[in-house]
KEPANU-762248 format. One record per residue (C-alpha): x, y, z; residue in one letter. Coordinates in nm, 2 decimals, padded with zeros to 4 digits. Layout:
BEGIN
        X        Y        Z   residu
        X        Y        Z        a
...
END
This chain:
BEGIN
        X        Y        Z   residu
    02.02    01.96    01.30        m
    01.95    01.63    01.47        s
    01.91    01.31    01.29        d
    01.53    01.26    01.23        p
    01.57    00.88    01.24        i
    01.69    00.89    01.59        a
    01.35    01.01    01.70        a
    01.20    00.67    01.63        f
    01.29    00.39    01.86        p
    01.33    00.04    01.71        t
    01.32   -00.17    02.03        e
    01.18   -00.16    02.38        v
    01.29   -00.32    02.70        s
    01.17   -00.65    02.85        g
    00.99   -00.45    03.12        r
    00.75   -00.30    02.86        v
    00.70   -00.64    02.70        a
    00.58   -00.77    03.04        a
    00.27   -00.55    03.05        l
   -00.05   -00.73    03.14        p
   -00.29   -00.84    02.87        w
   -00.55   -00.56    02.94        w
   -00.28   -00.30    02.89        r
   -00.17   -00.46    02.56        k
   -00.53   -00.46    02.45        a
   -00.57   -00.10    02.53        s
   -00.25   -00.02    02.33        l
   -00.39   -00.21    02.03        s
   -00.70    00.01    02.05        l
   -00.48    00.32    02.08        f
   -00.29    00.21    01.77        n
   -00.61    00.21    01.56        w
   -00.57    00.59    01.57        v
   -00.20    00.65    01.64        d
    00.03    00.39    01.48        s
    00.35    00.54    01.60        s
    00.64    00.32    01.71        d
    00.68    00.42    02.07        s
    00.70    00.26    02.41        v
    00.32    00.29    02.42        r
    00.29    00.09    02.10        s
    00.16   -00.26    02.13        s
    00.35   -00.34    01.81        d
    00.68   -00.30    01.99        l
    00.55   -00.45    02.31        v
    00.47   -00.77    02.13        e
    00.78   -00.76    01.91        t
    01.01   -00.72    02.21        a
    00.85   -01.02    02.38        g
    00.70   -01.31    02.20        r
    00.45   -01.32    01.92        g
    00.61   -01.07    01.68        g
    00.51   -01.29    01.39        d
    00.16   -01.38    01.51        r
   -00.15   -01.21    01.39        i
   -00.26   -00.93    01.62        a
   -00.63   -00.99    01.59        w
   -00.75   -00.69    01.79        l
   -00.53   -00.46    01.59        r
   -00.67   -00.58    01.26        v
   -01.04   -00.56    01.35        l
   -01.09   -00.24    01.15        p
   -00.94   -00.42    00.84        f
   -01.18   -00.72    00.89        l
   -01.47   -00.48    00.94        a
   -01.39   -00.32    00.61        l
   -01.45   -00.66    00.44        h
   -01.77   -00.72    00.63        l
   -01.89   -00.38    00.52        g
   -01.91   -00.51    00.16        c
   -02.19   -00.74    00.27        v
   -02.40   -00.43    00.33        a
   -02.46   -00.41   -00.04        v
   -02.75   -00.65    00.02        i
   -02.93   -00.36    00.20        w
   -02.81   -00.05    00.02        v
   -02.85   -00.19   -00.33        g
   -02.67   -00.07   -00.65        v
   -02.69    00.22   -00.89        s
   -02.48    00.33   -01.19        r
   -02.36    00.63   -00.99        t
   -02.23    00.41   -00.71        a
   -02.05    00.17   -00.94        v
   -01.89    00.46   -01.14        l
   -01.77    00.62   -00.81        v
   -01.63    00.28   -00.70        a
   -01.44    00.22   -01.03        v
   -01.31    00.58   -01.04        a
   -01.18    00.56   -00.68        l
   -01.02    00.22   -00.76        y
   -00.83    00.36   -01.06        l
   -00.72    00.69   -00.89        v
   -00.61    00.52   -00.58        r
   -00.44    00.24   -00.76        m
   -00.24    00.50   -00.95        f
   -00.15    00.67   -00.63        a
   -00.02    00.34   -00.49        v
    00.16    00.22   -00.80        t
    00.31    00.55   -00.92        a
    00.38    00.72   -00.59        f
    00.38    00.47   -00.30        y
    00.58    00.22   -00.52        h
    00.77    00.39   -00.80        r
    00.83    00.73   -00.63        y
    00.85    00.67   -00.25        f
    01.00    00.32   -00.26        a
    01.22    00.35   -00.56        h
    01.26    00.72   -00.63        r
    01.23    00.67   -01.01        t
    01.12    01.03   -01.08        f
    01.10    01.37   -00.91        r
    00.81    01.59   -00.82        t
    00.73    01.89   -00.60        s
    00.68    01.86   -00.22        r
    00.32    01.96   -00.26        t
    00.24    01.70   -00.52        l
    00.43    01.44   -00.32        q
    00.20    01.50   -00.02        f
   -00.12    01.52   -00.23        v
   -00.06    01.17   -00.37        f
    00.06    01.04   -00.03        a
   -00.28    01.14    00.11        v
   -00.46    00.98   -00.19        i
   -00.25    00.66   -00.14        g
   -00.33    00.66    00.23        a
   -00.70    00.64    00.15        t
   -00.64    00.30    00.00        s
   -00.60    00.16    00.36        v
   -00.25    00.03    00.28        q
   -00.10    00.23    00.57        r
    00.12    00.54    00.52        g
    00.38    00.60    00.25        p
    00.68    00.56    00.48        l
    00.56    00.22    00.61        w
    00.48    00.10    00.26        w
    00.82    00.21    00.11        a
    01.02    00.07    00.40        a
    00.87   -00.28    00.38        h
    00.89   -00.28    00.00        h
    01.26   -00.19    00.01        r
    01.31   -00.48    00.25        r
    01.13   -00.71    00.01        h
    01.37   -00.61   -00.28        h
    01.67   -00.66   -00.06        l
    01.57   -01.01    00.06        h
    01.32   -01.13   -00.21        a
    01.22   -01.49   -00.16        d
    01.46   -01.55    00.13        t
    01.38   -01.60    00.50        e
    01.41   -01.22    00.55        l
    01.15   -01.14    00.28        d
    00.83   -01.03    00.47        p
    00.59   -01.18    00.21        h
    00.74   -01.46    00.00        s
    00.47   -01.71   -00.11        p
    00.73   -01.97   -00.17        n
    00.83   -01.98    00.20        l
    00.51   -01.93    00.39        r
    00.23   -01.99    00.14        g
   -00.03   -01.79   -00.04        f
   -00.24   -01.65    00.25        l
    00.07   -01.53    00.44        w
    00.22   -01.35    00.14        s
   -00.12   -01.21    00.04        h
   -00.22   -01.06    00.38        m
   -00.10   -01.24    00.69        g
    00.25   -01.08    00.69        w
    00.13   -00.72    00.77        f
   -00.12   -00.83    01.04        m
    00.16   -00.91    01.28        t
    00.32   -00.68    01.54        p
    00.64   -00.69    01.34        e
    00.45   -00.62    01.02        g
    00.29   -00.31    01.17        f
    00.62   -00.14    01.25        r
    00.76    00.12    01.02        t
    01.13    00.04    00.96        q
    01.26    00.39    00.97        w
    01.62    00.29    00.91        q
    01.53    00.19    00.55        r
    01.39    00.53    00.45        i
    01.64    00.80    00.56        p
    01.55    01.00    00.25        d
    01.18    01.02    00.35        l
    01.18    01.07    00.72        v
    01.30    01.43    00.68        r
    00.95    01.53    00.58        y
    00.73    01.60    00.89        p
    00.41    01.59    00.69        e
    00.49    01.24    00.57        l
    00.58    01.13    00.92        r
    00.25    01.27    01.05        w
    00.05    01.09    00.77        l
    00.23    00.77    00.85        d
    00.16    00.80    01.22        r
   -00.21    00.89    01.18        f
   -00.27    00.68    00.87        d
   -00.64    00.63    00.97        v
   -00.72    00.99    00.90        v
   -00.72    00.97    00.52        a
   -00.95    00.67    00.48        p
   -01.19    00.79    00.75        v
   -01.20    01.13    00.58        g
   -01.28    00.96    00.24        l
   -01.56    00.75    00.40        a
   -01.72    01.06    00.56        v
   -01.69    01.25    00.23        l
   -01.86    00.97    00.04        l
   -02.14    00.94    00.29        y
   -02.20    01.31    00.27        g
   -02.19    01.32   -00.11        l
   -02.43    01.03   -00.13        g
   -02.67    01.20    00.11        s
   -02.65    01.52   -00.09        l
   -02.72    01.35   -00.42        l
   -03.01    01.16   -00.26        q
   -03.18    01.49   -00.17        s
   -03.08    01.70   -00.48        t
   -03.07    01.43   -00.75        r
   -03.30    01.15   -00.64        p
   -03.32    01.02   -01.00        e
   -02.96    00.89   -00.96        l
   -03.10    00.64   -00.71        g
   -02.81    00.66   -00.47        t
   -02.77    00.75   -00.10        s
   -02.50    00.81    00.16        g
   -02.50    00.45    00.28        a
   -02.48    00.32   -00.08        q
   -02.18    00.54   -00.18        l
   -02.01    00.45    00.15        l
   -02.05    00.08    00.07        v
   -01.96    00.09   -00.30        w
   -01.72    00.38   -00.31        g
   -01.53    00.30    00.01        f
   -01.58   -00.06    00.12        c
   -01.61   -00.25   -00.21        i
   -01.37   -00.03   -00.40        s
   -01.11   -00.04   -00.12        t
   -01.13   -00.41   -00.07        v
   -01.09   -00.47   -00.44        a
   -00.80   -00.23   -00.46        l
   -00.62   -00.39   -00.17        f
   -00.65   -00.75   -00.29        h
   -00.55   -00.65   -00.65        a
   -00.24   -00.47   -00.51        t
   -00.12   -00.76   -00.30        v
   -00.15   -01.01   -00.58        t
    00.19   -00.88   -00.68        i
    00.32   -01.04   -00.35        n
    00.12   -01.36   -00.36        s
    00.08   -01.44   -00.73        l
    00.35   -01.26   -00.92        a
    00.62   -01.48   -00.76        h
    00.44   -01.80   -00.87        r
    00.25   -01.75   -01.20        f
    00.39   -01.60   -01.52        g
    00.70   -01.59   -01.73        k
    01.06   -01.51   -01.64        r
    01.24   -01.30   -01.90        r
    01.54   -01.22   -01.67        f
    01.74   -01.45   -01.44        a
    01.69   -01.28   -01.11        t
    01.79   -01.42   -00.77        r
    01.42   -01.44   -00.67        d
    01.12   -01.61   -00.84        d
    00.95   -01.29   -00.97        s
    00.75   -01.33   -01.29        r
    00.58   -01.13   -01.56        n
    00.20   -01.16   -01.58        n
   -00.02   -00.97   -01.82        l
   -00.34   -01.02   -01.63        w
   -00.19   -00.89   -01.31        l
   -00.04   -00.60   -01.51        a
   -00.39   -00.50   -01.63        l
   -00.54   -00.54   -01.28        l
   -00.27   -00.32   -01.12        t
   -00.21   -00.06   -01.40        l
    00.13   -00.21   -01.49        g
    00.27   -00.37   -01.17        e
    00.24   -00.72   -01.32        g
    00.57   -00.70   -01.51        w
    00.73   -00.80   -01.19        h
    01.02   -01.00   -01.33        n
    01.12   -00.69   -01.53        n
    01.09   -00.48   -01.21        h
    01.30   -00.71   -01.00        h
    01.57   -00.72   -01.26        f
    01.59   -00.35   -01.28        y
    01.39   -00.17   -01.01        p
    01.55    00.17   -01.09        g
    01.33    00.24   -01.39        s
    01.00    00.42   -01.37        v
    00.88    00.19   -01.65        r
    00.79   -00.17   -01.56        q
    00.66   -00.27   -01.90        g
    00.99   -00.27   -02.07        f
    00.85   -00.31   -02.43        h
    00.57   -00.14   -02.61        w
    00.35   -00.45   -02.59        w
    00.38   -00.47   -02.21        e
    00.09   -00.25   -02.11        v
    00.19   -00.02   -01.82        d
   -00.08    00.23   -01.76        l
    00.09    00.39   -01.46        t
    00.39    00.47   -01.68        y
    00.17    00.62   -01.95        y
    00.00    00.84   -01.69        a
    00.34    00.95   -01.55        l
    00.45    01.04   -01.90        r
    00.14    01.26   -01.94        l
    00.21    01.42   -01.60        m
    00.57    01.49   -01.71        a
    00.44    01.66   -02.03        l
    00.24    01.89   -01.80        c
    00.54    01.96   -01.59        g
    00.40    01.79   -01.28        l
    00.68    01.53   -01.25        v
    01.03    01.53   -01.38        q
    01.33    01.30   -01.43        g
    01.15    00.98   -01.53        l
    01.43    00.72   -01.52        k
    01.43    00.50   -01.83        p
    01.53    00.14   -01.89        v
    01.89    00.13   -01.99        p
    01.98   -00.04   -02.32        a
    02.22   -00.27   -02.13        r
    01.93   -00.40   -01.93        v
    01.72   -00.48   -02.24        l
    02.01   -00.67   -02.38        a
    02.03   -00.91   -02.08        q
    01.75   -01.15   -02.15        r
    01.73   -01.50   -02.01        m
    01.84   -01.75   -02.27        r
END
């Protein structure tokens, strides 16, 4: 059987990098739908030439449009149904990102079935944080080079805005670093989801619009509509979810307390932990990323861990990796 990583090129020739601007623009539009790393990809075209660390504005237009979509709340209004849907989708998708994108795909801190692996990969993809392979690869790079020049999003080196969102808007940031995830690329369904990462969020948006339209005609007393559920359930909920998630990049390396003497500047922050269902215990996590639990002590609220424990009791996940006693004994003096 051939090596699956070999199917994904990591560089292109200078000849491809010399394509005219209109060709590069068309490739950026193509990558809205197909984000694969190929010689057709504007990501690699730019990376092979110049500008690998400059924001690819045409490529990120859909992301900017998502933020502008929140402004439409002025016209669609608000209802209790819309707010409840937005909150529910925030919590469900945050769990998919924290439990599966992060603790499962990036760190392999528990086991699950291939079916459930894919189900939560799809849910995570609706959060508009790219595919699970891209997410895991960049996160593994972060842990390997945290707060050094090779860290893709250290706030101490390039500032708040870059660590919060600028880093992934570049041609280099859009690439999936296949060599970092050899344990994951063997799943064709995950590679497909990573390549066509736009399918899941678009599907969610269509579903929300259809549900809102159905409720408008069958349950008019709820005061909602297709456009309202689209704005609240997709735009507002997704933007809030995104910015809450990336605070762990931009804020959890600057604000909080340090229990462990790590090589980076990671910190524990209760408020970020509450916002992200447990990810705010970032210093704990950087000291020992191999544990499924990031709140090492009972008073460190880690809702993702509690939910995973419940799933384990139901037999949906197995092998939750604990915090070793030797780790708990190594506190910063």
